[in-house]
N, C-alpha and C positions, 0 to 999 in steps of 0.2 A: 639220691642217684642220677647218674648221668645221662641222657637223652640217647635212645638207639640212632645211629645213622644208618638211612639205607640210600642206596646209590641205583638210581635208574640209569640204565644203559641201553640207550637207543642202538639199535642193529643194524637200522636200516633208514632213508632217508623219510620216507613214506608212511611212519606211527604216528604221525600226529601227537608229538611227544608234549608239546605244553598240555593239551586237554588231557591226554593220558596220565599226567604227572599231578596234575591240578585235581582230577577225578579220585585220583589216589589217596590226596591230602584227604580230599572231603572223606572217604571212604574211613579215612582213621579215625578221623574229628568226629564221625558218625557214632565210630565206636567209645567214644568217650574219653581220646587220648588229644592230649595239648601237644599241637605238631606245629613245628617251624619248617620252613623252605629258606633254599639254598638255590640258587643259577649261579654256581661258583665264579663261571665265565660266561660273558653273553654270547648269544648267538651274531655271529657277525651276518651285517645287511649288504647288499649288492654295490653299496658305495666303499665299503669298506674292503669288500674281497670279491673278483669276479666271481669265486665259485660258489657264492649262494645268491640262492634264488627271493631271499626275503628283500622287499624293500623296504619295510618299516622297523623301529627297535624291536626288541624282544620284549616280545608280552608277559613271558612266565611268570617274573617278578611283580609286573603290574596285577596281573590278576588274582595271584595270592594274597595281594594286599587287599584288594578292592572286593574280590568277592567270597575268598576263602578266610578273608578277616585274620591272617596271619603275619606272623614277625619274618619278614624277608629282606636280609640285605641288600645292599645294591651292588649287583653282577661287577666285577671285573673285565674292563671295555677288552677286546678280544684283539684288537690290534696292542695293547697293554701285555696281553699275555702272549700274543707272537714274538714281540721284540725279545720282552725276556728271553723265551726259547732260543731266538736266533743268536742272541750272547750267549748260550748255552746253562741259564740259568734257571733250568727248571726247579732245582731247591726252593729258591726265593718267591718263584709261582706260588709251587707247592705251600709256604710256609702263610702266604697272604691268604689261600684259600681256608685252610687250617683256622687260621683267626678268625676269617668270618664266621666260618663253622662254627668252633667253639663259644662265640659269642649269645649262640642260640640253643645249645647243649644243659646250659643249668636249669634253662626254666622251660623245657620243654621235656614229653616222655619221648617225642621222636620228633627226629630231621629228617626229612627228605631232599635230596642232594640231585639235581636236576643233571646230568649231563649233556655233552654237547652233540647236536643232528650231525651225521656224518658224511657233508655233502661230496660228492664225487672228487671236485678238485680241493678238498681240503684234508691232506693225506696226513696231516698231523693229528688228525681228530681222533679215531678211535686208539692211537696209544698215549694219547692225551688224557682220555676218561680211564682207559686202565690205571695210569700214573695216579690219580685224585682217588679214586676207590680205591687204592693199595694203600695211601698217605693217609688216608680217613681212618682205614679200616674198618670201612663199612660192608655191611650185610648189601650186595649186590640182586638187583633185580632186571635183567633183562626184559626190554621192550622190544618187539618184534610185529610185524605184518602179518595178519592172516592170511593175506591174499597170495602169499607163497605156497607151492604144496610141501606135504610133511614129510617130502625127504629135503628139499631146499632150507625146511626151517630149522630140520633135524641139523643136519650140515652147519647152519648159521650158528645155532645155540651151543653143540659142541665145540668149535672153533672158540667161541667166546669164552666157555669153560675153559679154556687150555690156555687163553691169555690172561683170565683175570684170577685164577687159580693155582698159577706157575707155582708159586712160594706155598701157600694155603690151603687147609681144607677149611670146607664146613661155611665157607660164606656169603655162597647162593641159597638166598630165601625163597624163589619162587619165579614164574614167569608173567608177564604180562602179556595179551595179544590181543593188538585191534584188529578192526575191519575183518573180522571173523564172516565170512558170506554164510556159512549154515553153522547152526548152533552145535549140531550133531557132530562138526568136526571136533570139540573141545574133546571129547573121549579119544576119537582115534588121534590126536596129538599126545592123550597125557599117555595112550599105550604106545606109541612109538617113540616116546623119549623113555619111559621107561625100560623096551626094549635093547634101547642103545644103552640101558644102564647109565643115564647121566643123571648129573645133581640136582639140574634141574629141571625133575617130572611136576614139581607141583604148579598149576597152572592158578595164580590169584587171580585173576581176571580174564574171562573171554568174552571179549567185547565186540559186539555185533556192527555190521556196518550197517547205518543208518542213513538212509538218502537225507530225508528231510534234515537232518545235520549238517550237511554239507551243499548250504545254500548261499552263497554268498550275496552278497547287495552287490547292486547298482553301482553306487559308487565304488566297490573294490573291482570290478569290472574295468571302469574307466581307470583307475587308478594304473592295474598291472599293465594293461594293455594300451593304455595312451588314446583314449578314443575322445573323441569330441561330444560334447552334448547338445545336440539339435534343439531340444527344448525339454522341460522336465524339471522340477525341483524336489526337493529331499528325496535325492535317489538314495541314502544312506536307509531308508525305509522301505525300500521295496527290495524283497527277496527272489532270488531266482532261484527256481526248484530244477527247471527244466529247461534246455536248448533245442529248438529247433531250426531246423536249414528250410527256407523256402524255396524249394527247387522242385515240387512237384504242383500240379494244376489246384486250383482255388478248394476244386470242392472236397477233393483230398487232404487239404490243411485245416478244413474248419475241425476236425475232430481232434486235432492236434492245439487247437487255442485253448489250453487251461490256464486257472489260474497258478501267476508268478513264473509263466512262459515266456523267455525272451526268443523273439522270432527273427533270425537270422536271412537278410534277404537282401538281393541288390536293389538299389534306388528307383529301379525303372518296373518294379514288379507293382504297379498300381493295384492290381486285384487283389494281391495277399494284403497291401496295407488297407485299403478300405476293409477288407473281411474283417482284419486285428481290430479295426477301430470300433467297427460296429460291434464286435463282440463286447469289447473293453466297454462300450457306452451301455451295454444291456448288462451288465452286473459280472462279467466276467472280466478281472483285477490280471491281467495279463501284467509280466514284469515291465515290456516294453517292445520298443523295434528299434533293430541295430542294423544299418543302412550301409554295405558293401561298397566296396569299386567308386570309392568318394562322389559315388551318383546321390544329388538328394532328388526328394520326391518332386514331381513336377508341381507348380503351383497349384492348378487347378484341383487336384489331389489333395494337396495338405488344406487347399481352401475348404473342401467338401467334408473332411475329416476333422476341421476345428467345427464345422456346422452341425455336426452330430455330437456334442460334445465331449467328443475324446482329445480336446486339445492337451490334458492332464496325463494321456499317455505319453510316456519316455520315448523320446525318439534320441539312438544316439548313429555316429557316423563313423569310418573308418577308411583309408585309402586301400586297404589291403584287399584284394578278391575274396568271393565268400569262399574259397577255400582255404585260403591260407588264415582267414579268420576260422574256419570252423576249427581248421587243427590248432588255432594258438588256443582256444577255449577249452577243446578236450584234454590239453596236455598244461592246461594252466596249474599250479600249486595253489590251493586254496590255505591262506591262513588270516586267523581273526585276528581283527585290527584292536587295537587297545579302544577304540571310541564304538564298540561293536559288546558291550558287557551284556546285555540281553541274551543274545545266543551265546554268548560264552556260558552264561550262567544254566543255560540249558544242555549245554555239550558237558559240562562239568558234570553236573547232575545225574546223566543218561551212564556216564563212563561208572560213577559212582555205584550206580545200582546192579553193575554186573562185576564189582569187585568185591572177593571174600577174604577177608585179612583173618577170619579164624587162624589157618593152618599158622599164620605170620606171627601172631600175636603167641601163639604156642610154642614156635620155634625160639622165638625172643625172650619168652618168659619174662614177658612186662606185665608187672602187676602194679595198679595204678590207680589212684580214685578216680572214680567214675566226674565227669563235668559234664552239664548239660549247655554244650554248645549249641548255638544258632545250628547248624547242620544236621547236630545230632536230634533236635527238638524237631526239627521238621522229618525225619526221618521215623521219630517216635511218633508223630503223629500220623503217618502212610501206615507203618503197621501197622499199631492200635486199631487203625480204622478197617484196615483188612481183617484182621482179627475178630472184631464186632460185627462185622458183616451186615450192615443194619441198613436199613429202606428209607432213604432222604428225599423228599419231594421238592422239587424246585417249580415254584408257581411261575416263574419266569422263563418259562421251557422257548418261548419265540426269540429268548435273547440272546444274540449269537456267542457272546462271550459263556455266558450260563448253557449253551449249548455246547459248547466247546468243551468245557469242564466236566460235564457229565460224560459224555464219551471220552474223556481223558480217565475221569474215574471208573467208569466201565471196564475199561481195558486192563487199568493196574489193578481192578479188585478193590477198590477203596470203598466203594459201596456202593448199592444197589439203586440205582437214583431214578425215581418216578418226573419225566416232564408233563407238566401241563402246558396243552396248545394243540392247537389244532395240526393233526399230522399232515395234512397236505402243505402249509406252510414251514414247519420244522424242516419238513423234507426239500423244499424251494431253498431256504436259507440254506441247509448244509448243502446243496450241490452250488449255490453261488460262492458260499465260503471255502469249497472245495474240503468238505468235513464229511468221512466216511461212517456213515452211521452205522452200529453194530446191529443187526438183524434182531437181536434179543434186548436192546436197549426201550424201556417201558415208557411209552408216549399215550397219555390219558386224553382225550378230548373233553373239555369242560363242560361243553353242552350236551355229552352225551353220559356225563355222571352227576351234572350238579342236581337233579332231582332225587340222587340218592341221599342225599345228607339233611333234607329240609328237615323232615320230624325229626333227628337228633340234633338239629341246632335250636327248635322252637323248644325243646324239652332242655337245653342248656340255657337257654334265654327264657324263660317261661316267666322267671321274677319280674322281668324287665319287658312283660305283654308281646313277647315276638308273636308273630303271627304267620302260617305259610307261604302268602304271597313275601310279606319283608323279607324271610329267610330266602325265600329264592331269589330277591333281588339283593341282597347282600352276597348272596355265593356266587353271581357277578363277577366278583374281583375275585381270580385266580389266588390270590392270598389267604383270603377268607376260605375260598374251597381246599386249600390243602391246609390250612390250620382244623378245618373239620375233619379232614384224615387223618390228621395227627390227633385232634379230639378222640375218637372213635378208636383208634389204635391200628389203623390200617397201614401206617408209616411210623416210624421211630424218630422221625426229626426233619424239621423244615430250614430251609436256607432261601433268604430272598433280599432283593435292596440293590441288583446291578440296577434298575430303572425305578423302584418304589422309594419313599421317603423310610428313614427311621420308624415316625408314628405308623405308615399304614402296615409295617410289619410286625409291629411290637401290638398295636391294640386290637388285634383280633386276639392274639397270645394273650393278652390280659383277660378278653371278655370271655374266650371259650375254653383258655386251657389253665387259666388260673395259677396261680401261686403252688410249690410245693408244701408239703405238711409241715410243719414248725417253721416256716418262713412269711414274714409280712410284706417283703417288699423285693422287686425284682431289682438286679444292679447289671454292671457288667466290669469287664476286664479287659485289656489288651496286653497280647504276649509283644514285648518289647525285645526284637533280635540283635543284643548289644554285642559287639565284637566278639567278647571272650564267655559269654551267659546271655540266659534269657532272663527279662524280670517281667514282674506282671503288674499294672496299673490299674486301681480302679478307685473311682467308678468314675468312668471318663465320658460317659456318653447316655444315661438315664435321669441320674436325680438330681435336680437343680439346686437344693440348698436340705440335705438331709440334717437329720436330729441327732443328736447324741446317742440313740437308741439305733437309730438307721444306719447310723457308722460305724456301730459295734459288730451289727449285723452283716454290713458289706464289706469289714475286716474277716469275718470268720467265713463267709461264703469266698473269697479270693483267698483264702489259705487254702479251705479245702480244694477250690480249682487246681490252684496251683501244686498241693501235693498228688490232684489226680492226674497230672501231666508231667510228673517225676521231677519236681522240685520241693525240696526240702524247704516248707515256707519260712522266714525270717520277716516279719513284718514292721513294718515303720508306719505310723500314723502323721504325717506330713501336716506342719503348721508352720506359722512364720517363726516361733521359738522353740527352743529346743528346753525339755525340760520345767522348771520351774522359773526359769528366766522371766519368763513374758506373762501377761494379765490381761483379760477382756474376755467377751463373750465367745469368741470364735476359739481364742485356744482355750478356755475352758469345755468348749464342746468336745476338741479332738481329747481332751485330758479324761473326761467323765466317760466318753467313748471306748479309749482304752483300758481302761478300769473293767465296764461292761463286758469289754472282748474276754479279758483274761478270767471274768466270771464264768462266762457262755462255756469257754475251752482253757482250762486250765493249763495244761501241757502247752499251749502255744507259747511261741516265741514274739513277743509283740512288747512294741516299746513307743512312746508317744506323750506328747507331743515332742515332735522331731524334726529337725530341719533338713530340705533335702540334701546339703552337703555332708552334711553330718549322719545321716542314714547310708551314702552312698559313697563315701571318699574315708577309706581306713584312717587315714592323719588325720582328717577333721575330727571323725568320731570319736578318736583315743585322747582330743582336746576337749572338747563339748561335753560328750556322753562316756566319760572314764569305765562307769557301769553299767552301760548299757548291753543287754544282751544281743544286741542288732545293730546297734551303731558304726557303719564303714563295711558292713556285712549284709545290708538287706536286700532281699529279691523280692517283695510283695511292698508297692507304695499305695496307702490308702490315703486319697486327697479328702479335704473338707469337704469341698464341693465342687460342682460341674465345673464352674469358670476355671479352679486350680488345675483341675483333673485334666479336660480338656485342652485348656492351654499348654499345659506342660506336656501331653503326650505330643500335639503337635508341635511345640517347639525343640522337645529332644528327636524326633522323625525328621522334621527337615534338616534342621541344624547339624546333625551327627549324620545324615543320611541311615538313617537306621529302620528295617524292614519291621513293621508292625502287622500282627495279627490280631483280627477280632475287626468289632467288640465281639466281644462272648455273653450272651446273657445269663444271665444266673439267678437262681429262685424260681423257675419255672417248674411245673410237674413235669414239662415235658421240653425236651429242647428245641428251642426255636433261636435262630442267628439272622442276625442281619449283617447286608454287606455294605462297603462305600460307593455310592456310584460310579466312581471312578475305578473300582475293582479292575484288576487283571486279571485273567484266566486262572493263574497259579492262585493268585488270593481265592478265587473260589473254591480252588480246588483243596486248598488248605483249610476251608471255612467247611466244607462238605466233612472233611477227613476230623476236624475238630466236633462235627456236630454230631458224628457215628460214635467217636469217644465218650463222648458226653451222655450218649443214649445208653451207650454201655454200662458205665457206671451208675446211671440212677435205674436200668434195671436191674443190677447186679445189690444196688442198695436195697430195692423193693425185697428181695428176696427173706 
């Protein structure tokens, strides 16, 4: 069946079209749909057309490929489209658009087509959008700004209906509203549209305005406003959340000196400059200073600022006066640049979370086989964790990334996190990092609760001669303390490793939690988020050289894990040879392990020994293993030893720029999971979610 086409029609300049379009793509991907993306005609840059505020090239196609991991053809240059229209060759232009769109239809369930933003000086754009949508016979989804009042929005959408539906009925699929100031406005808008008898009464997405996502980098401001850099490096790593004009007395400015604040001031306001430098050196990470009127800081002031260690505070300069500069900043149209992928990823996820595609799928009657794409897998983790509602202990509560992750999990209902750490230290870290701690986020002081677990720990380790003083000493380690909380059933899972080694996380679990009944070893898996599916790699972190029996157990554990997370397992036992082509101790071990795994789980789709390319590439699999049930289709890869597994996982991760989630430990009686010491906040959030789902699966299995 040919893919459905959905045309996103922006009805205003300020709808943040790229973010909405890519968030829409991700929402559809989370539903298990294979989604293609087309920006038929590139948005013109300022150099191509004076009416455009864009200084950089069109970003939608770039991020569709790099972040949404979907096919997206190169758009037609706006100058080429404009030239064809000038010659009266609209039909030829529409043929080019149809050709690039049709190329995606055969291999996708849905193709999202992004229209052109109707900038004021580009009079041809609204009409061109209508012609493209009609020529493609696409479902139309208008994109509007929630900043407008209900009456203006209703009039705008009504006009769009008349334009797009002049000769046809039933082509509007719903509406996307961005930048809604209040959640309650969704119901009011729906009622207003319905009252007007409009086709577009279904709101697919009501996306609230989120100031934290409208945070340009200093480098973006330098580029957009042609500022000079007086001092500072890595300006693309500094975000500007708030802009403050230094026009008041210094004592009234102090409360405004907050993290990620850009202070705009004349260069002769030495008092504000020194106060800013002091705040920055004392742990308030200001975005920087912007000196106006072309006036530099006085040399003694600059020297004094450097002496307090604030020489890393970025300082920018402009010849414009303070009023003109503040006005330009207030009216700056911020667009995410191609080199700002990390921020765009957050924006796309935020938009996707506020889009409900249910009514759209019902309307277009899509019936497709669900695929576990990376966006759907991540969404599966979050939604599964929310339903599980588990209590997860975080022994590294004073670590900033862990603290931020706990707050996110609390706000999104992913898990009930318990932070182990000194409450005053956690509060201080939160203030320094501008993290708002929820009042009901649970924080436990290890010193206050440590003694409660001494007797239980002595009992668990009595066979090793554990004494109360020894137990008390070991409980000084917050990982041991958290593991004891898990052992006695006060929490459902543990996540650690942002600052601790893998051994420091796993050893207490092996000693106090022990293995699950029926399991003889603990192993690990990584979820590898490939462009079009999620693969499971095991064991890449725990067992150096497993025996055939242990390798069979790892295979069964990994297949069970895959199934628990929505992946129908097809297991490949990896070796340097396929089938009976090779001999030797290593390949014989894999062959024996495969047979043992089949005996333990007769219904398991498994084959081995098999080479990686034969397991993963369909054409190679047909050639090397034509009778294999998994060749070319494997999604669970079991490696013969730690050297092979860890090397392969890291090679794939780095060379293919693949995101991985894990390692997730398997075989323990209760879930304990390790983090990479380089883990990002999002990595920790997903690991907490994964741990909560594990806990839910284990508790369900125990009933």
